[in-house]
N, C-alpha and C positions, 0 to 999 in steps of 0.2 A: 509927362506922361507919353512915351512911343505912341505912334500914330498906326504905324505897321508891322504885323507880326508874320513872317513867315514860319510855316509847317510843314516838314519837309514828313509824308507819310510811308510807314514801312508797307511790305508787300502783307504781312500777316497780323497789321494792328487791325484791331478791332475799332468799328465805328461808335463805339462807345465811348473808347479811349481818347480821340481825338475830337468828338463832341467835346468833353469835358474841358480838354484845350481850348476848345474855341470859347467855351463860356465864360473861362475863366481869364483868358487875356483882358487885357485892359485898351488894347488897340482897337481902333475903328473901322481899320481894314485889314483883312486876313487873306493872306495868301496861302493855299494849300499846292504841294510840287508834289506830283503823284507819279507812282510806278504804271506801268503800260497795265500790270495785273494787280489786282490787291482787293482784300475784302472788304476794308471800308470804301464806301461811296458807290459801291458794285450795283445796289439795287434801287430804284426808285424811289420805295420811301426814305432812303436814305436822303435823298435831295429833300424830300418833304419836311422830313425833321430840321434838315441844315435850314432850306428856307424862312420856316416858323420860326427860329432861334436866332438868325438874323435880324428879323424884322422885331422880333421882341428884345433885343438889344440895342437896334440901330448899327449894325454893323454890315461893311460892305464885305461880299466874298470873291474872291477870285481864285480861278483853276489853271494849273500848269500839267499839261499831261498831253501823252502822245496819244492814247487809245481815242479813238474818235468816237466809240458808244459812248466812252464815260462824259467827254467834250459834249456831244446831242443831249445828254442829259440834262447837263450843266445850263444848255442854252433855253432849254424849256423851262427852268425854273429861275431866269433872269441872273445868273450869273456869268461873273465876264470872264472870258477866255483869253490866256495869254498868249503871247507869238513874236517868235523873233521879227526882227525888221531884216528884211530883205538886202538892205542895201549894205549892212552891217555884212553879209556874209562875202560880197562879190568882192571886198577888199582886203579881206581877214587874210594873213599870211597862213599857210600849212598848218595843222592843228594838229591835236592827240585827242583821242577818245577818252575820254574822261567819267565819271559816274559820283552823282551827287551826292555828297555827305549831310550830316546835318547841318542846317542853317537857319538860327533861329535868333531872334531878337535877343539885346542883352540884359533881360530885366532879371529881376531877383529869385523870380520863382522859378527861374530857367524848365519849363514844361514843353520845349520842343520834342518833339516826336522826331526819332530817326527815321532816314530811307534806306530801305533795302532794295538792291536788285533795281534803281530811277534808272530809267531811259536817257541818253546822252543828250543833254541840251545846250543851247546857245550861249558861248561863253560870253557876250555881251549882255547879258544879265548882271544888274548891278544894285546896291543897295540903296533903297530910298534915302534920302540923306534925311533922316529925324531924329530929333531931339527928346531928350528924356526933362522932364517939368522943370530942373535946374539948371538946364542950358548946355549937359553936355552933350558934345557930339557922338552918336551912336556908331561903332565899325573902326577899331582902330588897327586894320589891315596886318592881323596877327596870322602869322603863316601855319595851314595845316599840320598837325603833329602826327606824322606816321608811325604804324604800327611797325613793329620789329619784325623784318622776315625770318622765317624759320633757320634758315644758314647764315643769317647774320650776327655776329658775334659784336655788333655795336650795341651802344646803350639805347634807352625807347627815344630820349630826347636826339633832334638832329642837331650836328654841328654848325656855325654861322654860315662857312661856306654853303651847305648845301640847301639851306635857308637862302642863300642869296642866288642859287641858280634856279629856285623856284619862285621869283617875283614875280614873273610872268602872269603868275597863276595867283596873286596875294586873295587871300579868304579875311573880307573884313567882318565875317560871322563870327558870333562863339560858338566852337566845336564840340560837341557832345559827343559824336559814337563816328569817328574818323573811321572810313572802309580802308582794307589795305590792298593796294594795288601792285601785283604781281606783274606786270605786261605791259609793253609797249603799246601806247592807247594811240586812238585818233577822237580829237572833237569834231561831234557831229551835231549840225543845228536843226533841229525836229520841232519842224510848225505844224501845232496840233489845228487843228479847227478852231475858229475863234466866233464870238458873237459879236467883237469889234476888235479895232484895230490896233488896239491895246498891246504891249508889250512889257517885259520887265524892267525895261530902261526907262518905261513911262512912269516906272515907281520908285524906281531905285537909281542915286543922283549920278549920271552919267561919268561927273566929273570925277568922280570916286574913283579912287586906285580900282583895278580890276581884280576878281577874283583869284586868289592866292593859294592854288594847292603843288601839294609835291609829292612829286611822282616818282615813286621807287620801282627799282628791277632787281629779282632775285638774283644775288650773285652767281656768276658762276662757280663752280666747283674744279679746284686747281686737278691737273689731270698730270699723275704718275706717270711717269715713263721710266722704265727700266731698261739701263745704259748699261750695256760689257764693257768693261774695261778693255783700252785701245792693246794693251798686249794680247789678249785672249784672242782677240780681233785678229790682228797682224797673223798671231802664229795660225790661225785656222785657215786664213786667205793664202798662206804660205803653204802649207800644204796641198791643197787643194789646186793652189797653181802647178807643184811638182806633178799631181796627177797628171792633170793635162799635158804637161811636157813628155812624159811617159810613155802615155798613149798616143802623142802626135810621133814621136820620132820611134815609135815602135810599127807603127805604119810606113815608116819610110823605110824600107828596107835599105835600098841602093845608097842612101844617104850612110847609114850606120856602117854596109860594106867596105864602101870608101874610107871611112875612117880606120881600118883596121878590124872588121869583124862587126858582132854584133853591138849593139848599145848595151854599155857596158854600165849604166845607171849610178853612175858617178854623183850624180847630183840629186838622188833621191833618200831621204829615211829610209833605213836597215829594213823597219818593217811594210815598206812598200816596195821593196825589189821584188823583181818578176817570179823569180824562183823561191823567194820565203813566201810569196803570195799561193804561189803552186802549192809548197808544204803544207800550208795553213789549210788550204781547203781540203786535201785529201786527208788530212790528219781528222777534220771536222764530220768529216763521210762516215770513216770508221767507230765515231764514238757517236755518231746519230744512230746507226744499225745498232752497236753495241746497247746501247740505253733503250731503244725500241723494242730490241729482244725481251730484254729485262720485264720492260712494263707488262709483256703480253704474257712473262712466265708468273707473275704477282699477280695477274688480273685471272688466270686462270685458275689459279689456285684459289684465288678469294671467291669467286663463284663456284668453286665446287665445293665449298663447305657451307656455303649463301643457304639457308633456310627454304623449302618450296612452301608455293602457297596454293591453294585452290579455289577454283570459284564455280558453284554449284547452280543449277536453272531446273527448278521441277514442275513441272505441270500435274496439277492434281486431276485426279478421275471426277467427270462430269456426269452430274446426274439430273435428271429431267423432272422437273413442277410443271403441277397442272392440281391447281384445287383452287376451291371460291371460300371468300370469307365475307359475311356480313359485318358493315361497319358501321356506326351512327357516330355524327360529327353536331355539334353546337357549342355555342357562344357559353351555356351552363355548366361545363365540363372546362376544371380549370388546369389537366394532365390528361397525358396518355394513359387511358385505363387498360391495361395488356388483361383482366380477366374478363371484362366483356366488351372489349374492343370500341372503344370509345377513345376518340381524339379530340381535343379544343377546335373551336372554328368562329367564326365572326359572321356574322348575321347582314347582309345585303338586302334593301327594299328599294328599287331602283323605278322612276316614272318617269316617261318623257313624250312631247307631244312633237309632231310635225304639221304644220298647216302651210299653205298656200293659196292663191287665186289662180284660177280657172276660169278661161273663157268659153261663152254657150256657144254652139256652132249649129244648134238646130234652131228654123224660123219657121213658124205658123202664125194662123188666125187664133187666137185669144182674148179672152175676157176675163182676168184674173185681178185678184182682190190683194190689196198691199198689207203685206203682217210685221210685225216687228213685238218689242218686250218693253215693257213699263214696267216703273216701282209703286204702287198704291202705298201712300202714306195714312199715317191717324195721326194728326197734334189735336182730335179732341178729346180725348179721355184714355181712361188705363184700361178700358172695355174696349174688349176683340169686337169688329165689324164685321160681318159675316154680309160677304157682296157675292151673288150669283152668278153662275153663268148666262152670258148675253147680257151683262151689266155694261150701261153706255158710259164712255169717256171722249170727254169733247174737246177738240183742237183749238188753238186761240182763232183758227181760221173758218171753227164752225163745223168742223169735219169729224164725224162719228166714229167711233171703234167702240169695237165688242170684242169684251173678256170669252175665253174660250172654253173655261171651269170657274166652277165655285172655290172662291179664296174665302181666309178669316185674317183680317188685315190686324194684325195684333196693335196691342194698347201702349201707352206710352209709358216711360219710365225716368227714373231720375238716377241721374251717374255726376257724380262730381256736384252735387248740386245744379246742374241744369236738367231741364226736360228732355228728354231725346224723345220721337216719334216712332211710333212703330212702323214698319214696312215690310212687304212681301212684292215678290215680282211673279209677273204674271204675263203671259203673250196676249196680245191682240189680234184683232182681225178689222179691215175697214169696215166700214155699212156698206160700199159699194163699190163694182170693178173700177179697175181706169188707171191711170199715172197721177191723176189729180190727188190721190193717196200717198203720193210720195213723198212722205218730209222729212223735214230734219230734227234732231232731239226739241220737243216742246215739252210744255206742262197742259195737262190736262186735269177739267174738271168733272163732277157727276151730275149731269141731268137732273135724277131726279129728284134731288135734294132740292133743288131749286125750285121744280115744280112742285114739291108739297110744302114748298114756304118753309123749309128749313135752313135756316143761313148759316145758324152755328157750325153743320155738316157738310154743307153746301163751303164753305170757306175752310174748313180743317181737315177734310177727304178730299184729295188728290191724289192725282199722277203724275210722274216722272222718267222721261224717255231720256237716256243716255248715249244710243245709236239712231241712225236715221228708220224709219221704218219705209221699206220698199219692197219690187215685186208688183207693184198695180200696175195694169198693162190694159189695154185693149187693141185689137184690131192687128195686123203685123207687127210681129216682134219676135226677138231671139228667146230661144226656148233649150233651157237645160234636155240633152238628148241624155238617153241611158246610157250610150257610150261614154258620152262626156262624163256621166258619175260613176262611173265604174273604173275609167282609167285614174281620175283623181284620186279613188280610193285605192285602187293597188298602190299608184305609186307613193303615197303618203305611208300607207302601211309597212313597205318596203322601208321608208325613211325612219319611220318610229324605232321600229327593229331593231336597224342599226344604231342609231342613235343610244337606245338602250342599251344594247351589247358595249358600245364603246364607254359609256357612262361606266357599266359594270368592270370592263375590263381595268379603268382608270383605278377606279376605285379598290378594286381588288388588288392592284400594283404585285405583289410575288405570291400571294395566296392561291392554290389550287381550286379552277371553279367546272364544276364537273356535268353540269347541266345549263351552261350560259346560254348552250341556242332553246333553252325552254323560255322563251319570251311571250307573252299572250298582250293580245290587242284588247284594248278594253272600251273601245268604242270609238265612232266618231260622230261629228258635228258638221253638219253642212247649211250655209246660209238660203240654198236655193235645191230643192229635190228633183229627181228626176221628172220631165215633161211642164217643169213651170217655167214661166217665163223670166226670163234674167238675161241680162249682158253680160256678166261673169258670176260666179260663186267662189267662195273663201269654204273650204274644207278645215277641219281639223281633226286629226285621228291621234288616240292617246297608246301606249306601250307602255307592259311593266314587267318588272322580275323580283322573284322574290328567291333568295338562295343561302346557304351558307357555305363559306369558303375555310378551307383548313391548308396547312403546311405540308408538303409532300414528305419533308425531313419525317414528321410525325406518319405518316401513313408506313413510309419505308420501315418506320423503328416498329411498328404493329406486325407487319408482314413477316419481318427478320423474327423477331420473337417467337411469332406461331410457327414458322417452318423447320426453324431450328432446334426447338423445341421437341417435335415429331423426328428426328435423325439425327445420325453425327454428319453433321453438314456445317457448309460455309454458303450465307448467302451475299452475294454482292449485287444491291440495289440497280447500279445501271447494267445486270445482266438478264435483267426480269422484262416480261411485256407485262403491265396491268392494264385491263379495262373495265367498265362500270356498266351496271343495268340495274335496273329497279330502283331508281333513283325517286324519292318523293321527299317533298317536305312536309311534316305534320303540323298539327296546329298548336304545338308548342316552341314551334321554329328548328326544329331536331329535322334533320338531315340524314336519310337513311338511303343506302344503298349496299349495293353486292358489288365485292373487288373479284374478276378473275385474274388468276395469277398464273403466271407461263415463264419459260425461260428457263437456264442452267443453274443447278446448285452446283457445287464442288465438295468433295469428301475431304475431312479434316485431314492434315497432313502435322506429324509430332517433330519439328523442324529440329528441337535440342538434340531429339533421339537418335534421330539420322545421323546428326554431326557426329556424336558421340561416338557412335556405330562404326564409322567410317574412317576414326581415327588410324593410322598407318597402317591401311591396305592399300594394297597395289589396283592393278588396272582392272584384273580378271577380276577381282574379289568384289570389287566395287561393283561391275556389273553383274555380278552373281547374286546380290544384296539387294540391287533396284530391282530385278527380275521379280522378287519373292513379295512385294511391296504389293499389294491390291491398291491403293488407296492411290499410288501414283501412275500416269498415263504414260509419260515422259519423262525420260533425264539429261542432264547436257553436264558434262564435268569437263574443267579445264583448269589441267596442272601446268604450273609454271614456277621456272624457267622451263625453259623445252625440256631437258635434261632430265627433271624430275617424273621417277617412274611412281611413286606411292603419294597418297596422301600423309600430309603434314600432320604430326603428333599434337602440334599445338594448337586450338582450338581456335584461337584469335588468330590465326592464319586460314582459316576456313571459312568463306562467305558464301549463305544461302539464301537464294530469292525464289520467290512461287511467283508463277505464272500461269495468271488466267486470262484463258484466250478460247 
C-alpha cells in the first residue's frame, strides 16, 4: 500500500472533486500541488472541511503552492507547507522554465487530478521512495510523452533519441495529462511561505533520478525563396551596364570627338541606341495626344445622351396654432381615447422625511419638567382598562410621572396560541421640575393599584419607555429660541421637498410629470418646542406628493389628431409649444389638466402630383408652376448635369423633399 499521494490540482478543478480523490486514496500522506489561482482550496471553508476529513481518516496533508494567501490559510489549519532547499539552487546549473504536469502515484484507481497553469517549482522535488504492499518499487523513470505540435508531422510517440535528450528531466511518476510545451523555458525555483522547513525532497528519495520532462519546440517553417535563373539575371545586368556606359560616354564629348566624331553606340543593343530612343519618344507623344482627343470625343458623346436628374426642395406654407385642449390621464385608461381626450397614465404616491439635530442657542433661568413617552401594557385580561389623565406612573427610582390625557388600554388577545398583551402609547410629564427626572428608558408601575391593594392589576398593568425622558431643568439652562426653531423648520422643509421631488423623478423615469412641484409638507415633530430648555433638539419634517405621469408620445398623438381633423394641415410635435394649467388630481386618482398648444403647423403638399405635373417642363414652366401653388412658401430645383435645361420625363430621376423650417 503506498504511503504518499501527490495530487496536482487544475485551475478549474472543484473542491468537491479533489476532496473525493483525497478520501478515496489509501495513502496516509497526501501532497497537493496547487496553481497560483485555483477554484479549489480558495475559501477558508474548504480548509475547515479538509482538516476534518484528514483527522477522520488519520491522514497528513502538505501543500506546495506559490500563492501566499493559500499558504497562510494552510498554516492556520496545521497543514504542512513545502518549500525548496536554498542550497540546491546555488549549485544548480542554468535551467529551463517548465510547467508541472500530472504526477500521481501509480495506483490501480489512477485518481490523480491534472494540474493546469501550475506555477514553476524547483526541480529538486523528487518522489518519495514508497513501495506497494507486494514490495515493488514505485516510479520507473518513464519519460513524459509530448503531445504533437500543430506543425509537427512526426508520430505521437517520441523516438529513442528524443527520449535520451530529455533524461535530465526524467519523470518518475505516471503521466495522465501531459501539457504541450511550445517555447523554450527556464526552470524557476518558487519558494512558498511554509509552516515548517520541509520540502519535497524530504518526502521523495533524493537518490532517485530527477524529474524527467521532455521539452519540445515548434518547428520553424521552411522559408520559400524565389531565385531567378542565372541566365535572366546576367542578361538584365548586361543591359543595365550598357545603359550606364552609354550615359558616361555621351557626357564626355571631348573623348568622343578625339575618336572621330560622336559616340557610335557600337556596343549597345539596337533598341537602346540614342537615335532610336528619340524616335520612340516622339512617336509615343503623338499616339498619346491622339488617344486623349479620341477619349474626349467619346466622353462628350456619352454625356450628351445621358438622361438628366432633378432634386426639388419644397418649403410648405406655415399656419399659426393657438388652441386649448382639456385632457384627463389615469392608470384606469388602457389606451389613448381620441373621442374623450383620455390618455393612459401611472399613479405615483411618494412620501419622504428629513430629520436633523440642532443646537439650542438661548440661555435663561428655567424651572422645567421632563417629558417623554411610555407604552402602557395590559396583561391582566381581555377587558380594556381606562386610565384617566394625570394617572401616576412610578419609575424604579421612585420618581413620579403623570399622563397628559385619558387613555383606554386594550385587553389581551391570543395569536398562534400565545397571549399578547394589549398596549397603547401615551405622553407623560414629570411630577416636579428639575434635571433629576431626566432618566433613561425604564419600566413603570401604577401606584394606585398598589394603594388599593389590587396586587393582580398592580403586577399586570405597567408602562415601558423606549427612549429617555428628558427636558427637566432648573436654574440657568440652554433654551431653544424661536429663531432656532424656525430656522430648523425652514431647513428641513426644503430638504424634505427636495427628497420627494428627486424620488418622484427617479420613479417616473421617462414619464412626463406636469405637477412635480406640487409637493406638500405633511407636518413636523420636534423633541423641544420654542422657549423650552434643552441643550439640543431633533426635528423631523415630512413631505409628500401624489400625481399621475403619462407618456409624451400619447399626448402628442392626441394633439396631432385633434388639430389635423379640423384643417388640411400637418402637425410636427417638435414645432409645437405646450403649456399646462388647471392641473388637479381627483379622488379617483384621475389627473385633469388643460393643455394650451401653440407653434406652427404646415399646409399639406401633394408630393406625387407635383412630380407628375413637372415631367418634361423647362425652367420657365417650372417657375410658373410653383407660383400658382398656395400651399408652397418656397421651392428650390436643381437640374443635373449642368447642361440639362428640362425636367426629366422619368419619375425615378426626380427626388422631392419637404423642408419644414
